[in-house]
Every structure is written in structure tokens, then in C-alpha cells.
C-alpha positions as CSV (number, residue, x, y, z in Angstrom):
1,M,-102.7,260.4,15.2
2,A,-99.8,261.4,17.4
3,K,-96.4,260.8,16.0
4,T,-94.4,258.1,17.8
5,G,-90.6,257.6,17.7
6,I,-88.0,259.8,16.1
7,D,-87.4,259.9,12.3
8,T,-83.6,259.6,11.8
9,H,-84.0,262.2,9.1
10,E,-85.0,264.7,11.7
11,L,-81.9,264.0,13.7
12,I,-79.5,264.7,10.9
13,T,-79.1,268.4,11.3
14,P,-77.5,270.4,8.5
15,S,-73.8,271.1,8.8
16,P,-72.3,274.5,8.5
17,T,-72.3,275.5,4.8
18,M,-68.6,274.9,4.4
19,F,-69.0,271.2,5.6
20,A,-72.4,270.5,4.0
21,A,-71.3,268.5,1.0
22,T,-72.3,265.2,2.5
23,D,-75.5,266.3,4.2
24,N,-77.8,264.9,1.4
25,L,-75.9,261.6,1.3
26,A,-76.3,261.3,5.1
27,I,-80.1,262.0,4.8
28,R,-80.6,259.6,1.9
29,T,-78.5,256.7,3.4
30,G,-79.0,257.3,7.1
31,D,-81.3,254.3,7.7
32,A,-78.8,252.0,5.9
33,W,-75.9,253.3,8.0
34,A,-78.0,252.9,11.1
35,L,-78.5,249.2,10.2
36,V,-74.8,248.7,9.6
37,G,-73.9,250.4,12.9
38,R,-76.5,248.4,14.8
39,V,-75.4,245.1,13.4
40,L,-71.7,245.8,14.1
41,L,-72.4,246.9,17.7
42,G,-74.8,244.1,18.3
43,W,-72.5,241.4,16.8
44,L,-69.7,242.5,19.1
45,F,-71.8,241.7,22.2
46,F,-73.6,238.6,20.7
47,I,-70.5,236.8,19.5
48,N,-68.8,237.5,22.8
49,A,-71.6,235.8,24.7
50,W,-72.5,233.0,22.4
51,P,-69.6,230.6,23.4
52,R,-70.4,231.1,27.1
53,L,-73.8,229.4,26.6
54,S,-72.1,226.1,27.0
55,G,-70.6,227.2,30.3
56,T,-69.4,230.2,32.1
57,G,-66.7,228.6,34.3
58,G,-63.7,230.5,32.9
59,F,-65.6,233.8,32.8
60,A,-66.8,233.3,36.4
61,K,-63.2,232.7,37.5
62,Y,-62.2,235.9,35.8
63,L,-65.0,237.8,37.5
64,A,-64.0,236.3,40.9
65,S,-60.4,237.6,40.3
66,L,-61.9,241.1,39.8
67,G,-63.7,240.8,43.1
68,V,-67.2,240.6,41.7
69,P,-69.6,239.1,44.2
70,A,-71.5,235.8,43.2
71,P,-69.3,235.4,40.1
72,E,-71.1,232.3,38.8
73,L,-74.4,234.2,38.9
74,M,-72.9,237.4,37.5
75,A,-71.3,235.4,34.7
76,W,-74.7,234.2,33.6
77,V,-76.3,237.6,34.0
78,A,-73.5,239.2,31.9
79,T,-73.8,236.5,29.3
80,L,-77.6,237.0,29.0
81,I,-77.2,240.8,28.8
82,E,-74.7,240.5,26.0
83,L,-76.6,237.8,24.1
84,I,-80.1,239.4,24.4
85,G,-78.8,243.0,24.0
86,G,-76.7,242.0,21.0
87,A,-79.5,240.2,19.3
88,A,-81.9,243.1,20.0
89,L,-79.5,245.5,18.3
90,I,-78.9,243.3,15.4
91,L,-82.6,242.9,14.8
92,G,-83.5,246.4,15.8
93,V,-86.1,245.5,18.3
94,A,-86.4,247.6,21.5
95,S,-83.2,249.2,20.3
96,R,-83.2,252.1,22.7
97,Y,-83.8,249.9,25.7
98,A,-81.0,247.5,24.5
99,A,-78.6,250.4,23.8
100,L,-79.3,251.9,27.2
101,A,-78.8,248.6,29.0
102,L,-75.6,248.0,27.0
103,V,-74.3,251.5,27.9
104,V,-74.7,250.6,31.6
105,Y,-73.1,247.2,31.1
106,T,-70.2,248.6,29.1
107,V,-69.5,251.3,31.6
108,M,-69.5,248.6,34.3
109,T,-66.9,246.6,32.3
110,I,-64.7,249.7,32.1
111,V,-64.9,250.3,35.8
112,L,-64.4,246.6,36.8
113,A,-62.0,245.2,34.2
114,H,-60.1,248.0,32.5
115,R,-58.6,250.0,35.3
116,Y,-55.4,250.3,33.4
117,W,-53.6,252.4,36.0
118,E,-53.8,249.4,38.4
119,Y,-52.0,247.0,36.0
120,P,-48.2,246.4,35.9
121,A,-46.4,248.7,33.5
122,A,-46.1,245.9,30.8
123,A,-49.9,245.4,30.7
124,Q,-51.0,249.1,31.1
125,M,-51.0,250.0,27.4
126,A,-53.2,247.0,26.4
127,Q,-55.6,247.7,29.2
128,Y,-55.6,251.4,28.2
129,F,-56.6,250.5,24.7
130,N,-59.4,248.2,26.0
131,F,-60.5,251.1,28.2
132,L,-60.6,253.5,25.2
133,K,-62.3,250.8,23.0
134,N,-65.1,250.4,25.5
135,L,-65.5,254.2,25.8
136,A,-65.9,254.3,22.0
137,I,-68.4,251.5,22.0
138,T,-70.3,253.4,24.7
139,G,-70.3,256.5,22.5
140,G,-71.8,254.4,19.6
141,L,-74.5,253.0,21.9
142,I,-75.4,256.5,23.2
143,L,-75.8,257.6,19.6
144,L,-78.0,254.6,18.8
145,F,-80.0,255.4,21.9
146,I,-80.6,258.9,20.6
147,T,-81.3,258.0,17.0
148,G,-83.1,254.8,17.4
149,A,-82.9,251.8,15.1
150,G,-83.8,253.4,11.8
151,R,-86.3,252.3,9.2
152,F,-84.6,248.9,8.5
153,S,-85.4,247.3,11.9
154,V,-88.2,245.6,13.7
155,D,-88.7,248.9,15.6
156,G,-89.2,250.6,12.2
157,W,-91.5,247.9,11.0
158,L,-93.6,248.1,14.2
159,R,-93.7,251.9,14.0
160,K,-94.9,251.8,10.4
161,R,-97.6,249.2,11.3
162,S,-99.0,251.3,14.1
163,T,-99.5,254.4,12.0
């Protein structure tokens, strides 16, 4: 039977000898760390969207102030992307699709909302840190897209069932 998916152990490449002391630890615990990383990234999106299920009025006004067309609709679209994408990462289901969708979404938030150079001097530093935070989140999502959810996930369970 053809192999499907990528084993996270195959993605953990050996370090140069002088930095290899933690290689075995990474290989032995990689699936657990993938779970922790997935849950932390997913929770960030999920918990941000959850309160908006009761109404997106304030968020829609914010989007309108950014010049987003159809802000009421886009507020619901963004809420659903964050909620479903976050839940998918937490559970580890369709993780690569969720990570990729959230990469696009996060880059869009950087472009729309964190143009720190356009803010007044007093607000630039806070926006700059939000810009950098979202870049870092994007980096984590890209790594998750590459590595997949790991063994402790719905994806891992489904992969094991299909072999």
C-alpha cells in the first residue's frame, strides 16, 4: 500500500554534530510538541472568534473603518474562518488545509490592519508589534502546514485507520 501523509519523524532532520544533543528528544517527543503547538495556534483563532458568534456589529464597524467592502458579510466570513480554522487545528483535522487557510487569513490581517507606518507616531509601536506577532503566527502556521498535525490528531487517527 502506498504511504500517505508525512511522518513527523522524517521531517526532523539531524542537526550538525555540535548542535545534535537534543535531536533524540525532538524525535521522541515531536508528536506531543506538534499537539501543543497546534492547540496553542488554534486556540488563538478560536477564542478570538467565539464571542463574535453573538454578533459581529463592532467587528464590522472596525472592518468598515479599514475600508473593507461589505463589512457585515466580511465580519461573518472572518469569524467563521477563525472559528472553523481554530477548531480544526485544535482537533488536528484537515490540519494542512486549516493551516494554509489561516496563513492566507493572517497575511490579509497584516495587510489590512497592521500597516504600522500609516498610524500616528504614538500608535506605531503597538501596531508594529501586532505586525510582528502576526508574522510569527504565520511562520508557525507554515511549519504546521509542512509537518502536518502529528500522531495525536484526528488526521493521525484517520491515517492510521486507512493503513
